[in-house]
C-alpha positions as CSV (number, residue, x, y, z in Angstrom):
1,M,41.5,4.1,-4.8
2,T,37.9,3.8,-5.3
3,Q,36.9,7.2,-3.4
4,P,34.2,6.6,-0.8
5,G,30.3,6.9,-1.7
6,I,29.3,10.2,-0.5
7,L,26.0,8.7,2.2
8,Y,22.5,11.6,1.9
9,I,20.1,11.6,4.4
10,I,16.5,13.1,3.7
11,S,14.0,13.0,6.3
12,A,10.0,14.7,6.3
13,P,7.5,14.2,8.0
14,S,4.2,12.1,6.6
15,G,3.2,14.5,3.4
16,A,5.6,16.5,2.6
17,G,7.1,15.3,-0.3
18,K,10.0,13.5,0.2
19,T,9.9,10.4,-1.8
20,S,8.3,12.1,-4.9
21,L,11.2,14.7,-4.5
22,V,13.7,11.6,-4.0
23,N,12.1,9.2,-7.0
24,A,12.1,12.7,-9.5
25,L,16.1,13.0,-8.6
26,L,17.3,9.6,-8.6
27,P,17.1,9.0,-12.7
28,Q,19.4,13.1,-12.5
29,L,22.3,10.9,-10.5
30,S,24.7,8.5,-12.2
31,N,26.2,7.2,-9.2
32,T,23.4,7.2,-7.2
33,R,21.2,4.6,-4.5
34,L,18.8,4.8,-2.7
35,S,18.6,2.4,0.0
36,V,16.4,0.2,0.7
37,S,15.0,-0.2,4.5
38,Y,13.8,-3.1,5.9
39,T,10.0,-2.5,7.8
40,T,7.2,-4.9,9.3
41,R,5.0,-3.0,7.9
42,P,2.2,-4.9,5.9
43,A,3.0,-3.6,2.0
44,R,0.8,-0.5,0.7
45,A,-0.8,-1.7,-3.2
46,G,1.8,-1.3,-5.9
47,E,4.5,-1.5,-3.3
48,V,7.3,-4.1,-3.9
49,D,9.1,-6.0,-2.1
50,G,12.8,-5.5,-2.2
51,V,11.9,-2.4,-4.3
52,N,10.0,0.0,-1.9
53,Y,10.6,-2.1,1.6
54,F,12.2,-5.4,2.6
55,F,8.6,-6.6,3.8
56,V,9.7,-9.2,6.8
57,D,7.8,-10.1,10.0
58,E,8.3,-8.8,13.7
59,A,10.0,-12.6,14.3
60,K,12.5,-11.8,11.6
61,F,13.6,-8.1,12.5
62,A,13.8,-8.9,16.0
63,Q,16.9,-11.1,14.8
64,M,18.3,-8.7,12.6
65,V,18.8,-6.4,16.0
66,A,19.8,-9.0,18.3
67,T,22.7,-9.5,15.6
68,K,23.5,-6.2,14.2
69,S,22.2,-6.3,11.4
70,F,21.2,-2.2,11.1
71,M,22.8,1.1,11.1
72,E,19.3,2.4,11.8
73,Y,16.2,1.5,13.7
74,A,13.1,3.7,14.5
75,T,9.7,2.6,15.9
76,V,7.1,4.5,13.3
77,F,2.8,4.9,14.2
78,G,3.6,1.4,15.9
79,Y,5.8,-0.7,12.9
80,H,9.8,-0.9,12.7
81,Y,11.8,0.3,9.9
82,G,15.7,-0.1,10.1
83,T,19.0,0.2,7.9
84,S,21.1,-2.7,6.9
85,Y,24.5,-1.5,7.7
86,A,26.8,-4.0,5.1
87,W,24.4,-3.1,2.3
88,V,25.4,1.1,2.6
89,A,29.1,0.1,4.1
90,E,29.4,-2.4,0.6
91,T,27.1,0.5,-1.0
92,L,29.8,3.3,-0.4
93,A,32.5,1.4,-0.5
94,Q,32.2,1.3,-4.3
95,G,32.6,4.8,-4.5
96,I,28.2,4.7,-5.2
97,D,26.9,7.3,-3.3
98,V,23.9,6.8,-1.0
99,I,20.8,8.2,-0.4
100,L,18.6,7.3,2.8
101,E,15.1,8.1,3.8
102,I,14.0,8.0,7.6
103,D,13.2,9.6,10.2
104,W,15.2,12.4,12.4
105,Q,16.3,9.8,15.2
106,G,17.2,7.2,12.2
107,A,19.8,10.5,10.9
108,R,20.8,10.9,14.3
109,Q,22.2,7.2,14.1
110,C,23.5,6.8,10.6
111,R,25.5,10.4,11.9
112,M,27.6,8.5,14.6
113,F,27.8,5.8,12.0
114,H,29.8,8.6,9.2
115,P,30.1,11.9,10.6
116,D,30.7,12.8,7.1
117,S,26.7,12.1,5.7
118,L,24.6,15.5,5.2
119,L,21.4,15.9,5.9
120,I,18.9,16.8,3.7
121,F,15.4,17.7,5.6
122,I,12.0,18.1,4.4
123,W,9.8,21.5,4.7
124,P,6.0,20.7,3.5
125,P,5.3,25.3,3.2
126,S,2.1,25.5,5.8
127,K,0.6,22.7,8.0
128,A,-3.1,23.3,6.0
129,V,-1.4,22.2,3.3
130,L,1.0,19.4,4.7
131,Q,-2.7,18.1,5.9
132,Q,-4.1,18.4,2.6
133,R,-1.9,16.8,1.0
134,L,-2.1,13.1,4.1
135,E,-6.8,14.1,3.4
136,A,-5.2,13.9,-0.4
137,R,-3.1,10.7,-0.8
138,R,-6.9,8.7,0.6
139,L,-4.0,6.4,2.6
140,D,-4.9,7.3,6.3
141,S,-8.5,7.7,8.1
142,P,-8.9,11.0,10.1
143,E,-7.9,9.3,13.6
144,V,-4.4,9.0,11.6
145,I,-4.0,11.7,9.7
146,Q,-3.7,14.5,13.3
147,R,-1.5,11.8,14.7
148,R,0.5,12.6,11.7
149,M,0.2,16.1,12.1
150,S,1.0,15.8,15.9
151,E,4.3,14.3,15.0
152,A,5.4,16.0,11.7
153,V,5.8,19.7,14.6
154,K,7.7,17.3,16.5
155,E,10.2,16.0,13.4
156,M,10.5,19.8,12.6
157,S,12.0,20.7,15.4
158,H,14.9,18.8,14.9
159,S,15.4,20.0,11.5
160,H,18.7,22.2,13.0
161,E,19.7,19.1,13.1
162,Y,20.4,18.9,9.4
163,D,23.0,20.3,7.1
164,Y,19.7,21.6,4.4
165,I,16.7,23.0,4.5
166,V,14.3,22.5,1.3
167,I,10.9,24.0,1.7
168,N,8.7,21.9,-0.8
169,D,6.3,24.4,-1.7
170,D,6.8,24.6,-5.9
171,F,7.2,20.8,-6.4
172,S,9.9,22.0,-9.3
173,Q,11.8,24.5,-7.9
174,A,12.6,22.0,-4.3
175,L,13.5,19.6,-7.4
176,A,16.0,21.8,-8.8
177,D,16.7,22.8,-4.9
178,L,17.6,19.3,-4.1
179,Q,19.6,18.9,-7.0
180,A,21.9,21.5,-6.1
181,I,22.6,20.4,-2.8
182,F,23.7,17.4,-3.9
183,V,25.7,19.0,-7.2
184,A,27.4,21.4,-5.1
185,N,29.1,18.7,-2.4
186,N,30.2,16.4,-5.3
187,L,31.9,19.9,-6.1
188,K,33.9,20.6,-2.7
189,T,37.5,20.8,-3.4
190,Q,38.7,17.4,-1.6
191,R,36.3,15.0,-4.0
192,Q,37.6,17.7,-6.8
193,L,41.7,17.3,-5.9
194,L,41.2,13.3,-5.6
195,K,38.3,13.0,-8.8
196,N,40.6,14.4,-11.1
197,K,44.0,14.0,-9.9
198,D,45.2,12.8,-13.4
199,I,44.7,16.2,-14.7
200,L,46.2,18.4,-11.5
201,D,48.8,16.3,-12.3
202,K,49.6,17.7,-15.9
203,I,48.4,21.4,-15.3
204,L,51.5,21.9,-12.5
205,L,54.4,19.7,-14.2
């Protein structure tokens, strides 16, 4: 019987480096996929439908909410975001780990469906550095950046609900810390006993 995959939930305030860290982490994980969220947000330059997000209109999103198609959904800065319950469930059932990049509200909802999910929060090293990163992206107006800074404080106030906190000061170190969490979680006794049952059975003969 296939051992179910692990659901990893990674959250962070905008500009903390979550997406960059996950993108660098994924090539190091042979059995892990990144969940692609549905959103009503317009695609940014370089973003591809079905790769970065599934871009849908308000009517389609509302329909998916009505049919209970989402494991979690939330409204962030005026746009809706949602995670497909069916896709996550099917992928985990195949023994493949799944990463969700969602906010604290979504993380709380997902843990209701999957109590064994593992939650990781990415912190910036300081508010000043966070603001510098947001400004360097050149994606938002000064007014939006200030909104994001205010939201960052609110989001980080919920980080005590997570299992791990990684501080993204030095990118290489933060990536190593993140990878260590994934490796350690897969080496837990219960998973090792199931994964390596044949080895254990031969040793105990």
